[in-house]
N, C-alpha and C positions, 0 to 999 in steps of 0.2 A: 464650755463654748460659753457664747456672750449671747445677753438676751432678746439682744436684735436677731441673730441665726435662731433660735429656739423656735424667734416667731415668725419667719421666715419658714422653716421646713417646713409644717402641714405647708404652707401653701406650694412649694415644691415639689413635691412627692403628688397633690392633688393634679398640679399643672400635668405632671410625669403621666400621671394615671391616664388623663382627660385624651392629652396629646397619643398616647398607647391607641387609646379605643376610639380616635379619630382617626389612627393611622389602620387599624382591623376592621373598621366598618369601610373606609376607601380602597383594599385590599376585598373585601366583601363583595365588593357593589363595582368592582374592575370585572372578577371573575364570574364570568358568564355560562363555566365550563359546563354542557350538559350532564354531566356523571358527576352531578350533584345530585339531582332526583326531588321530588317532594320534601325527604327530608328536611338536606338544608335552605334549600327555599324559603322552607313556610319558617325555621329556623331561626331567620336570620330578615325576618320582615316579610319579605316577599311579598310590598306592594303590588297589586296590580296594574293600576291607572288611579288615575284624580279625576275623575269626568267629572269635577264640579258637582254640586248641592246637590244632596238625595233630598228629594221631595217625598217620595212614597214608600210603599214596600215593593213597587212593582220596581224603580231607582235600583233599591238596595239587592233586588234580587237579580238584575241585570249586572251591579257593579261585582256583586259576590261569583256570577256565574262566568265571569269575565277570570277573575281569581281561580276559579274551580277550572275550567279551561287546562290551563298551562300545564294543569296537573294529573288530570283525565278525569275528575270526578265531574261532579255534576253538583245544583243547588236543590238540599230538599227542605224545609223547614225554613220561614221568618220572621223572625218578631224585630217589633218596637218598641224603644224604650226610650225611657226622657233622656239619655245620653249617647243615645246611637241604636244604630241597627246589630243584628246579631243573626247568622244565617250558617245553618247545619250543609258541612258538605258530606256527601256520599258519592261509596264506590260505585260501580260497575253492576254490582250486584243490590243495589238501594242497601248499604248496609254502612252505617254510621263512620264516615273518614277523619273529621275533624271537625272543628268551631272557631267562625272567623268573623271579627267587628267590621263594621263596616261607619266609615267614619262622616256624618249629613254635613257636614258644611264643604271637605274638600273629594269627599268618595272614595278613596284612600281604605283598601282592605288586607289588614292584617288578622293574623294568626292572633285566637281568644289567648286572652292572661288565661292565669294559673294552669290549669288541668288540662289545657289543650299543648300548651308551652313544656311543662313540667310532668307530667301522667302520657301522654299523647304515644305508645310505644311505635308506630310507624310515621308518622309525620310531627313527633315535636322533637326536645331537643337531647333526647337521651345520645347518647355517643352513635355512628352510625357500627353496624357487629355488636353492637349491647344485647345481650338475652334477655327479654322483659323476664320479671317473675312468673310462677302459675297464674293463671286466673280462679280464687277460691271463692270465688263473693258472687254468687247468683244475680239474674235480675230483682227476685222474690226479699234475698236477704240485701239486695242492695238497698230497695223499699224501708223495710222493717230500720238499716244504720239510719237511713236519711228519716226518717220518724222519729227516732228518738234523739236521733242528734236534734232538732226541730224540736221536740219539747222541753230539750233542755234551753235552747236560744230565742227561738219564737215560738211560744206558746199556740199561739192560733192559727199557725201553720203546718199543713201537711203536704206528706210529696205524693207527685203524680207518678205514672209506668215511668220504667226507667229507657231512655235509649243508648244504648250503647254502640264506642267508638274502642278503637286500641287501649286498653289497661284500662278503663276507667267508663264509668256510667256517671251517662246527665239528667236531671231528674227537674222536671219542675215542680218549684212549691207555689201551694197553692190557700188562698182562704175561701170555704163555702165555696168551691171548686173553681173560683175565680184565680188566675196566674196571676201571681203577685212578682214572683221571679227565678232563678233555679241554683239548685248545686251539683254541687259531682261525687261520686263515690268511686274512691281507688277499688278495680275488681281483684287489687294483690293484698291488700292492707287491712283496706276497709276505713280509712283513715275518707277526712271528709271536707270539700274547699267548700265556700260557699261565694259566687257570685256577689260580687260586693260591688260593683263596676257599673252596671246597667244603669239603675236608677228605678223610673216607676216605670212599670209594665204597660206600653200605651193600648199595642193590636199586636194578633199575628197573622198571617198567610199560610195558612192550611195547606200544604203539599196535596199533590195530587195521586190517586192512585198509586202511578209509576214515578212517582217521586216519594214513598213514604219511607222513611226510614226503619230498621230493625231493630225491639231488641235482642242484648244477646241472651 
C-alpha cells in the first residue's frame, strides 16, 4: 500500500463512520412511532423543546415539565449548577424515574449523562427486553459505598441520603452539610459514578410534599 493510501485510510474510515452515524440519527429523528415508548425516546436524546434561555429555576422546572409530560412523568427536585440545570423526574407514585439536564442557553432538555443513560433499567440505554440484575444494594449500603469512595477521592466530602432510580441511587455530595455535587451508586454492582459535568452548585428548588422523590 502506498504512503498516500496509508495516510488517507484513517480519514476514509472516519468519514464512513460519521456518515453512518448521521444516517442512523436521521432514521431515529424520522421515526416517531409511539411504540418506542419512554426508553427509546430518552435513549436517543429526546429533546422536548428549545424554549430559549433558561433564566432561573422556575424556567428550568417548566422546561423539564414539558419533557416529563411526554412520558407521563413529573418533575421532582430541580437544581442549578454553573454548567446548567438538573432535574429529577418522578413517576405517578412519586418514585424516581430518571434524571435530566436543561441547557441554560437553548432550553433543550436531555437525558442526563452517565448513570441515567447507562444504568437506568427503565429509561436508559439498555436494550428493550433486557432483564436487569437483582438489586443487591440497599439505600444504607449505598451511602456507605459513596462515603468510602469519597474518602478515597474527595476527602472533605460525604454523601447525603440516596434518591432511588431504576437500577441505581443518586446521592448529593456535601461539604459541611452544604451541597457540592452528586454521585451515583449502581444498585447491583456497587460501582460509583461521580457526576463531573455539573460544575459548581448554585441553588436548588426543594420539591413540595406532593413532588417528593422516595428512596428505595
